[in-house]
Each structure stands twice: as structure tokens, then as C-alpha cells.
C-alpha positions in Angstrom: 0.0 0.0 0.0 1.1 3.5 -0.8 0.5 6.2 1.9 1.0 9.9 1.4 0.9 11.7 4.8 0.5 15.6 5.0 2.7 16.2 2.0 3.9 19.8 1.5 6.2 21.3 -1.1 7.1 24.9 -1.1 9.3 26.9 -3.5 10.1 30.0 -1.5 6.8 31.5 -0.6 5.0 29.5 -3.1 3.1 26.4 -2.1 2.8 23.8 -4.9 1.5 20.9 -2.7 -0.5 21.8 0.4 -0.9 19.2 3.2 -1.9 16.4 0.8 -2.9 13.0 2.2 -4.2 9.9 0.6 -3.7 6.2 0.4 -3.6 3.8 -2.7 -4.4 0.1 -1.9 -2.6 -2.7 -3.7 -3.9 -3.8 -7.0 -5.7 -0.7 -8.0 -5.6 1.6 -11.0 -5.6 4.9 -9.2 -6.5 8.1 -11.2 -4.9 11.3 -10.3 -6.7 14.4 -11.6 -6.4 18.1 -11.5 -6.2 21.2 -13.8 -2.9 22.4 -15.1 -0.9 23.8 -12.2 -2.7 21.8 -9.6 0.5 20.2 -8.4 0.1 16.7 -9.9 3.6 16.3 -11.4 5.1 17.8 -8.2 3.3 15.2 -6.1 4.4 12.4 -8.4 8.1 13.5 -8.2 7.8 13.6 -4.4 6.3 10.2 -4.3 9.1 8.8 -6.5 11.9 10.5 -4.5 12.9 12.8 -7.4 12.0 15.7 -5.2 12.3 16.0 -1.5 9.2 17.3 0.5 9.2 20.4 2.6 7.0 18.6 5.1 5.2 15.2 5.3 6.2 11.7 4.1 5.4 9.0 1.5 5.7 5.4 2.4 5.4 2.2 0.2 4.6 -1.0 2.1 5.6 0.8 5.3 9.0 2.0 4.1 9.5 5.8 4.3 10.8 7.6 1.1 12.8 9.8 3.5 14.3 7.2 5.7 14.7 4.3 3.1 14.7 6.1 -0.3 16.6 3.2 -2.0 14.2 0.6 -0.9 11.1 2.8 -1.9 12.7 3.6 -5.3 13.2 -0.1 -6.1 9.5 -0.6 -5.6 8.4 2.2 -8.0 8.6 2.5 -11.8 8.1 6.0 -13.0 7.1 7.3 -16.5 7.2 11.1 -16.5 5.1 13.0 -19.0 8.3 13.5 -21.1 10.0 10.1 -21.1 13.7 10.3 -19.9 15.1 8.9 -23.3 18.5 9.1 -24.9 17.7 9.6 -28.6 21.1 8.5 -29.9 20.9 5.1 -28.2 19.2 2.0 -29.7 16.1 0.7 -27.9 17.8 -2.5 -26.6 21.0 -0.6 -25.7 19.0 2.0 -23.8 17.1 -0.5 -21.8 20.2 -2.4 -20.9 21.7 0.9 -19.7 18.5 1.6 -17.6 18.7 -1.8 -16.1 22.2 -1.2 -15.1 21.2 2.2 -13.5 18.4 0.5 -11.6 21.0 -2.1 -10.2 19.3 -5.1 -11.8 21.7 -8.0 -11.2 23.9 -8.5 -14.1 22.8 -12.1 -14.7 19.2 -11.0 -14.9 19.6 -7.9 -17.3 19.2 -9.7 -20.6 16.1 -11.6 -19.4 14.5 -8.5 -18.0 15.1 -6.3 -21.1 13.7 -9.1 -23.2 10.7 -9.4 -21.0 9.8 -5.7 -21.0 10.3 -5.5 -24.7 7.8 -8.3 -25.2 5.3 -6.8 -22.8 5.5 -3.3 -24.6 5.7 -4.6 -28.2 9.3 -3.3 -28.8 10.8 -6.4 -30.3 10.3 -5.1 -34.0 12.3 -1.9 -33.2 14.8 -3.2 -30.8 17.8 -2.2 -33.0 16.5 1.2 -34.0 17.7 4.5 -32.7 15.2 6.0 -30.2 15.3 9.3 -32.2 13.9 7.6 -35.3 10.8 6.1 -33.5 7.3 7.6 -33.5 5.8 9.2 -30.4 3.9 6.0 -29.7 6.9 3.8 -29.7 8.9 6.4 -27.6 6.1 6.2 -25.0 6.5 2.4 -25.1 10.3 2.7 -24.5 9.6 5.0 -21.5 7.1 2.5 -20.1 9.5 -0.4 -20.7 12.2 1.4 -18.6 9.7 2.0 -15.9 9.0 -1.8 -15.7 12.6 -2.7 -15.4 13.4 -4.1 -11.9 9.9 -5.6 -11.5 8.5 -2.7 -9.4 5.3 -3.2 -7.5 4.1 0.3 -8.2 3.9 2.1 -11.6 3.5 5.9 -11.6 2.5 7.1 -15.2 2.2 10.8 -15.8 0.1 11.5 -18.9 1.1 8.2 -20.7 -1.0 8.8 -23.7 -0.3 12.5 -24.3 0.3 13.3 -28.0 -0.6 9.8 -29.3 -2.9 9.1 -32.1 -6.2 7.2 -31.4 -4.7 3.8 -32.4 -1.7 4.4 -30.2 -4.0 5.5 -27.2 -6.0 2.3 -27.5 -2.8 0.2 -27.5 -1.3 2.0 -24.5 -4.6 1.8 -22.5 -4.8 -1.9 -23.1 -1.2 -2.4 -22.0 -1.8 -0.4 -18.8 -4.8 -2.6 -18.1 -2.7 -5.7 -18.5 0.0 -4.3 -16.3 -2.6 -3.7 -13.5 -3.0 -7.4 -13.0 0.5 -7.5 -11.4 1.1 -3.9 -10.4 -0.5 -1.0 -8.6 -0.9 1.8 -11.2 -1.2 5.5 -10.4 -2.3 7.3 -13.6 -2.4 11.0 -14.2 -4.3 12.1 -17.3 -6.2 15.1 -18.7 -8.5 12.8 -20.7 -11.4 12.3 -18.3 -13.1 9.6 -20.4 -9.8 7.7 -20.1 -9.7 8.1 -16.4 -13.3 7.2 -16.0 -12.9 4.1 -18.1 -9.7 2.7 -16.6 -9.5 3.7 -12.9 -10.9 2.0 -9.8 -10.5 5.1 -7.6 -10.0 8.8 -8.3 -8.2 11.6 -6.5 -8.9 15.2 -7.6 -6.6 18.0 -6.4 -6.8 21.8 -7.0 -4.2 24.3 -5.9 -2.2 21.5 -4.3 -5.0 20.3 -2.1 -7.3 17.3 -2.2 -10.8 18.3 -3.2 -12.4 14.8 -3.7 -11.7 11.1 -3.6 -13.5 8.0 -4.4 -14.6 5.7 -7.2 -16.3 7.4 -10.2 -19.7 6.1 -9.1 -19.2 7.3 -5.5 -18.2 10.8 -6.6 -21.3 10.9 -8.8 -23.6 9.9 -5.9 -22.0 12.3 -3.4 -21.8 15.3 -5.6 -24.9 15.0 -7.8 -27.2 16.6 -5.2 -30.8 16.4 -6.2 -31.2 14.0 -9.0 -33.4 15.0 -12.0 -35.7 13.3 -14.6 -36.5 14.7 -18.0 -39.9 13.5 -19.3 -41.9 14.3 -22.4 -45.5 13.1 -22.5 -48.3 13.2 -25.1 -51.5 14.9 -23.8 -52.7 17.8 -21.8 -49.9 19.8 -20.2 -51.9 20.9 -17.2 -53.1 17.4 -16.4 -49.5 16.0 -16.7 -48.1 18.7 -14.5 -50.6 18.0 -11.7 -50.0 14.3 -12.0 -46.2 14.5 -11.9 -46.1 16.9 -9.0 -48.0 14.4 -6.9 -45.6 11.5 -7.4 -43.8 10.4 -4.2 -40.3 11.6 -3.9 -40.7 14.4 -6.5 -39.7 17.7 -5.0 -40.6 20.0 -7.9 -41.8 19.9 -11.4 -40.7 22.5 -14.0 -42.2 22.9 -17.5 -39.7 22.8 -20.3 -40.0 23.9 -23.9 -41.3 21.2 -26.2 -41.3 21.5 -30.0 -43.5 18.5 -30.6 -47.2 19.4 -31.1 -49.6 17.9 -28.7 -46.8 17.0 -26.1 -45.4 18.6 -23.0 -41.9 18.4 -21.5 -41.0 18.6 -17.8 -38.0 18.5 -15.6 -38.6 16.6 -12.2 -36.3 17.1 -9.2 -36.5 14.2 -7.0 -34.9 13.5 -3.6 -31.4 11.9 -3.7 -32.7 8.6 -2.3 -35.6 8.3 -4.7 -36.0 7.0 -8.2 -39.5 7.9 -9.5 -39.3 6.3 -12.9 -41.3 3.3 -12.2 -44.2 5.3 -10.4 -44.0 7.9 -13.1 -44.5 5.2 -15.8 -47.5 3.6 -14.0 -49.1 7.0 -13.3 -48.8 8.2 -16.8 -50.1 4.9 -18.3 -53.1 5.0 -15.9 -53.9 8.7 -16.9 -53.7 8.0 -20.6 -50.6 10.2 -21.0 -48.1 8.2 -23.2 -44.4 8.8 -22.4 -42.5 9.8 -25.5 -39.2 10.3 -23.8 -37.8 9.6 -20.2 -34.2 10.0 -19.1 -32.2 10.6 -16.1 -30.0 13.9 -15.9 -26.8 12.3 -14.5 -23.5 14.2 -13.6 -20.6 13.2 -15.6 -17.0 13.0 -14.5 -16.4 16.2 -16.6 -19.1 17.9 -14.6 -17.7 16.8 -11.3 -14.2 17.9 -12.3 -15.3 21.4 -13.4 -17.4 21.9 -10.3 -14.6 20.8 -8.0 -11.8 22.8 -9.7 -13.7 26.0 -10.2 -12.0 29.0 -8.5 -15.5 30.0 -7.4 -15.4 27.0 -5.1 -11.8 27.2 -4.0 -9.7 30.3 -4.4 -6.3 30.3 -2.6 -3.3 31.6 -4.4 -2.6 29.8 -7.6 -0.3 26.8 -7.4 1.8 25.4 -10.2 3.9 22.3 -10.6 7.0 24.0 -9.4 10.2 24.2 -11.3 11.0 22.3 -14.5 10.9 18.6 -13.5 11.4 17.2 -17.1 14.7 15.7 -16.0 14.4 15.7 -12.2 17.1 13.1 -11.6 19.7 15.4 -13.1 20.7 12.9 -15.8 22.2 14.5 -19.0 20.1 14.2 -22.1 21.5 14.0 -25.6 20.5 16.8 -27.8 18.6 15.9 -30.9 20.6 16.2 -34.1 19.5 17.4 -37.5 20.6 14.3 -39.2 18.5 12.1 -41.6 15.5 10.5 -40.1 14.1 7.1 -40.9 10.4 6.7 -41.6 8.4 6.7 -38.3 7.0 3.5 -37.0 3.2 3.6 -36.3 
């Protein structure tokens, strides 16, 4: 289990992460959400030990990142938003180098590099220079290096950013398969991706937690009064009176209806009530055929916008701190202007 306790990161007088606490149980795909500048990347860098906290601590299986950083880092594979790649290296060469950096025993390096290349579909390009790979294959190489050392936890920061639809589908499928053997913490701005893949969500804003739970739990907790949209055929006044008398219906509002001889209404019902069955029976008994009936449900996008609105929360803006593209301080080879092979799709 991963436990983040009262985590704080300040840069001078600026607070990027503000007393953040949460836990991630083993075996989950954990979604990490927030607008740009919310502190997501800073939090991920704190969790992986690339940055040191101002206050608080992170533990993995009871081991503190501050007291036992080496042991915790061995348990975590990290894919930053911009993968830490060396473009002048070949794929297999780079993975062997990364395995050495991660102190994978020499006798196991070849087997591990072969295993992660097979898992990520890199065998067809194993001899190619990283600079000549497409964005999708570069993401795969970054994910492969995160898998070296058999970490229990994978932290993936925007793993599908910049990919085409086919590559996104492939990376999502790969992440789902990895979740069978790893705990995955996934940050993404694609809300449909998070909703589809994640068991649990954490939403932060200005470095602070504003909500946590499964997508279904957040919908139930934040939806407030649930509503029904109904269109019936027949007399509008009769329908209004009938619908207002239904048990659990708090109010009925007439809505514009372009269909001749029909009337549309919006019903607010109490949170613990579902009036659809009684509505159907009442309308059938009164000779008012239902032409349309649907629930007005809050989407993850609605929840996200509501929770990250500065009308709801308005401390001083937070960003993700200084540039963390290369937090470990490792040198990066500069791209050359040399000839380029055709990209792999």
C-alpha cells in the first residue's frame, strides 16, 4: 500500500503541494486528476523521490521515502510526462543501460530487457535508434524502462499525451494488462480515459485534495438532487398536476417542447428516490403516453469542473513547481539534424 501523509512542497513563498494526504491500496488503477498547475507532477516527483518534501512523508509497504529512499525507489517504476530517453541510443541498448542504472543484477539484465520489450511490443524496433521512433513507440520505450526491476508500483504521468487514437488504444490496453500484477497511479487530462480505466480517483486543486472515491461514488456524493427529463403526449396541465403528486418528487418545471400535442417537464427528486417506475405507471393509468424519459446524470467532466472551479476554491494559484522534465539530473543527448528514418506507427 502507498500512503501519502500531510505532504507539502514549497518553493520560497509559493506552495505547490499543500498538506496532501491519501492512500492507494494494492492492485488498483488509481486516477490522479487536476487542472494544469494543480500540483500533480510535483506530487508524483515527491512520491518517487525525485524531489524532497518540505513537510510530510510518503511510504510504500511501510517504508519511508525519506528514511529508506533506496528501498522505496526499487518498488516504484516511473514514467514522466516526457520520457527520460537518450535519442542516440538504440532501444535495446538504452534498456540495458537503464537496467544497469536500476541495479538489476547482471545475470538478470538480458532476461528483464527481453521481457519488458515483449510486454510493450518493442521487439520489432529493438535495434532502431530512439530518435527515429514515432511518439507512440517512444512512450513504449519509456514504459519499458519503468517496468525494469519488477516494481510493485507504476506511476504514469500523462502516458497517452500526444498519441494518435490507435496508439492511445494500445497504451490503454497495455496499462490494463499491467494492472494485473502492479498497482498503477495514472495521471491524465483525458477524463473519459480516467473514468474508463480507474478504480479510484483523487482530484486535487491548488495542491490540495478536493475529492476522492470511485467514479460512481463521486457521482452519488456530488450530484445533489437527481433529476428526470420526461416528455408526455397529452394535456400539459393534467400532466403537471400528475407528476407533481408523485412520491419523492420535490418539484416539477415545465420545459419547452417543440412537438405538437406533447409537453416536456424536468422533475427534481430526492437523492434517495427513483421515481421512474411510479411515473410510468401513473402516466399509463392517466392516458398520457411517455414519449421520452431520461435521467439527468452528472458526468466526470461535470464533477471535475465543479470541484476545480475557482469560485469554489480560491487560494493563491499553485503550479507544478520548477521544471521537472529531468528531475534526476541525468544528462540528455540533444537531438541532431541528421537524416530520419520513416516513423513506426
